[in-house]
C-alpha positions as CSV (number, residue, x, y, z in Angstrom):
1,M,0.0,0.0,0.2
2,K,1.2,3.9,-0.4
3,V,-0.4,5.0,2.3
4,P,3.1,4.1,5.3
5,L,5.3,5.0,2.2
6,L,3.2,8.3,2.8
7,I,3.2,8.9,6.2
8,C,7.4,7.7,6.3
9,L,7.7,11.0,3.4
10,F,6.4,13.4,5.4
11,F,7.9,12.2,8.9
12,F,11.1,12.8,6.8
13,A,10.4,15.7,5.7
14,Q,8.9,17.2,9.0
15,S,12.8,16.0,10.4
16,G,14.2,17.7,7.4
17,S,13.1,21.1,7.6
18,A,13.8,20.9,11.4
19,A,17.4,20.3,10.8
20,Q,17.8,22.8,8.4
21,N,16.5,25.1,10.8
22,G,19.2,23.8,13.0
23,F,17.0,21.8,15.3
24,Q,17.4,18.7,16.5
25,P,15.1,15.7,18.3
26,L,15.0,15.3,21.6
27,F,12.9,12.6,21.2
28,N,12.6,10.5,18.5
29,G,9.0,9.2,18.7
30,R,10.2,5.3,19.1
31,D,11.5,4.4,23.1
32,L,13.3,7.0,25.8
33,N,16.6,6.4,24.1
34,G,18.6,9.9,25.4
35,W,16.1,9.9,28.5
36,V,16.9,9.0,32.5
37,G,14.0,8.4,34.9
38,V,15.0,10.4,37.9
39,G,13.7,9.5,41.7
40,G,12.8,6.4,40.6
41,A,12.5,3.9,37.2
42,A,11.1,4.8,34.1
43,I,8.3,2.2,34.0
44,N,5.6,5.5,34.4
45,W,6.6,6.8,31.1
46,K,6.1,5.0,27.9
47,V,6.0,5.4,24.1
48,E,3.5,4.6,20.9
49,K,2.8,6.2,18.2
50,G,5.7,8.9,18.1
51,I,3.9,9.6,21.8
52,L,5.4,10.3,25.4
53,S,2.8,10.0,27.9
54,C,2.9,9.6,31.7
55,T,0.5,7.5,33.8
56,G,1.0,9.8,36.6
57,Q,1.9,6.5,38.9
58,K,4.6,5.4,40.6
59,G,7.7,5.5,39.0
60,A,10.4,8.4,37.8
61,Q,9.5,11.5,39.9
62,W,10.6,12.9,36.3
63,I,12.5,11.6,32.9
64,A,15.7,13.8,32.4
65,T,17.7,14.0,29.0
66,K,21.6,12.5,29.2
67,K,23.2,16.0,28.5
68,Q,22.6,19.2,29.9
69,Y,21.7,22.5,27.8
70,A,22.9,26.2,28.9
71,N,21.3,28.1,26.4
72,F,19.1,26.5,23.6
73,D,15.1,27.3,21.8
74,L,13.1,24.0,22.8
75,R,9.8,23.7,21.0
76,L,7.2,20.7,22.0
77,E,3.1,19.7,21.5
78,F,1.6,18.6,24.7
79,N,-2.2,17.3,25.6
80,I,-3.1,17.9,29.3
81,P,-6.3,16.1,30.5
82,K,-8.7,17.8,33.0
83,N,-7.1,18.4,36.2
84,G,-4.0,17.5,34.9
85,N,-0.5,18.8,36.0
86,S,3.3,18.5,34.7
87,G,5.7,20.4,34.2
88,V,9.2,21.1,31.8
89,F,12.3,21.7,33.6
90,I,15.1,23.4,32.4
91,R,18.2,24.1,33.6
92,A,18.1,21.5,36.3
93,P,20.1,19.3,38.7
94,K,19.3,15.5,39.5
95,E,19.2,16.3,43.1
96,G,16.8,18.3,45.1
97,A,13.6,20.0,43.8
98,A,13.6,20.1,40.1
99,W,11.6,23.1,40.0
100,V,13.6,25.2,42.9
101,E,18.0,23.8,41.7
102,G,16.5,24.4,38.6
103,M,13.4,25.5,36.7
104,E,10.3,25.1,35.8
105,I,8.3,25.3,32.5
106,Q,3.8,24.6,34.1
107,V,2.2,22.8,32.1
108,L,-1.5,22.8,33.9
109,D,-4.8,22.5,32.6
110,D,-5.3,25.8,33.8
111,R,-9.3,25.5,33.2
112,G,-9.3,22.8,35.8
113,D,-11.6,23.4,38.9
114,K,-8.8,21.5,41.0
115,W,-7.2,24.3,40.5
116,K,-8.4,27.4,40.4
117,N,-7.6,28.9,43.8
118,L,-3.5,28.6,42.3
119,K,-1.9,32.1,41.8
120,P,-1.1,33.4,38.7
121,A,2.7,32.6,38.6
122,Q,1.5,28.7,39.0
123,F,-0.3,28.4,35.9
124,T,0.6,27.4,32.2
125,G,3.6,29.1,30.9
126,S,4.6,30.5,33.9
127,I,8.1,30.1,35.3
128,Y,6.7,27.8,38.1
129,A,6.3,30.1,41.2
130,V,8.1,33.1,40.2
131,Q,7.1,34.4,36.5
132,A,3.3,34.4,35.6
133,P,2.2,34.5,32.1
134,E,1.1,37.3,30.9
135,K,-1.7,36.4,29.1
136,R,-3.4,32.9,29.7
137,V,-3.8,31.2,26.1
138,T,-4.4,27.4,26.5
139,K,-7.1,25.4,25.2
140,K,-9.5,23.4,26.8
141,A,-8.6,20.2,28.6
142,G,-7.7,17.2,25.7
143,E,-6.4,19.3,22.8
144,W,-3.0,19.3,21.9
145,Q,-0.8,22.5,22.6
146,T,2.5,23.4,21.4
147,M,5.0,25.3,23.3
148,R,8.7,26.9,23.2
149,I,10.6,27.9,25.9
150,R,13.7,29.6,24.6
151,C,17.0,30.6,27.7
152,A,19.8,32.6,26.6
153,G,22.1,33.2,29.3
154,S,19.9,35.3,31.7
155,K,17.1,35.6,29.5
156,C,14.0,33.1,29.3
157,N,11.4,33.9,27.3
158,V,8.3,31.6,26.6
159,W,5.5,31.0,24.1
160,I,2.3,28.8,24.7
161,N,0.6,28.1,21.6
162,D,2.3,30.9,19.3
163,V,1.8,33.8,22.2
164,Q,4.8,34.9,24.2
165,V,3.1,35.0,27.5
166,V,6.6,35.2,29.4
167,N,10.0,37.0,29.0
168,G,12.3,36.8,31.6
169,D,15.4,38.5,33.0
170,L,16.5,35.4,35.4
171,A,19.0,38.3,36.9
172,K,16.4,40.8,37.9
173,L,14.0,38.0,39.3
174,A,17.3,36.4,41.1
175,Q,17.3,39.3,43.2
176,T,13.8,39.2,44.5
177,H,13.4,35.1,44.7
178,N,15.2,33.2,47.1
179,Q,15.2,30.7,44.1
180,A,18.8,28.6,43.0
181,G,17.5,27.9,39.8
182,L,17.5,31.2,38.7
183,K,21.0,31.7,39.2
184,R,21.7,28.4,36.6
185,R,23.2,28.7,33.4
186,S,23.1,24.9,32.6
187,G,21.4,21.7,33.6
188,F,18.9,18.9,32.1
189,I,15.7,19.3,30.1
190,G,13.1,17.1,31.7
191,L,9.3,16.3,31.7
192,Q,7.2,16.5,34.9
193,N,5.2,13.2,37.0
194,H,2.6,15.5,38.7
195,A,0.4,12.1,39.6
196,S,-1.7,12.3,36.6
197,P,-1.6,11.6,32.8
198,V,0.6,13.8,30.1
199,Y,1.2,13.5,26.8
200,Y,3.9,15.7,24.8
201,R,5.7,14.4,21.2
202,N,7.6,16.3,19.3
203,I,10.0,17.6,21.1
204,Q,12.6,19.6,19.7
205,I,16.0,21.3,20.4
206,K,18.2,24.2,18.8
207,V,21.5,25.0,20.8
208,L,21.8,28.6,21.2
209,K,25.5,29.9,20.9
């Protein structure tokens, strides 16, 4: 049949386009090669049909890249169910709380009743507990959404669904927030298990000079 061939050609074309723009896959779409469980074995993470998902059950508290990254442009898609909660760790060490010793960009069902009393800096796209998103542009739970995180030196910018929601100056934030990760300039990238299912795909990174 010609359909599988067309699907393969589509993925090759997508990969080629990303490579031309300097982006490389951080997740290969087949397995957890390049990632490692932190705080437990990654038995609660699985890969199926190009989607990396967490069951929310016991196992790894988060999965981390095997490589560390300092300055980068990270792009991914996420799908969070009703009342779901997760996060993308950046410049994080494997020791200590990743959102404190590194930084967490929040992934949340912003419309979930469970989270209606959260503070502004705890919603999707925030530098968690530090800087709130300027706008709330998330879609309904269960829909695929895009996230982009660009870190260069002391600058950290975040886009959700192609809308910039954070323009962060980490040097200034470190003066007003007692959070060690704001001063870190390199570390692992990770995906959080926060006791609820979450789905990720098309995770790509461009290393910046």
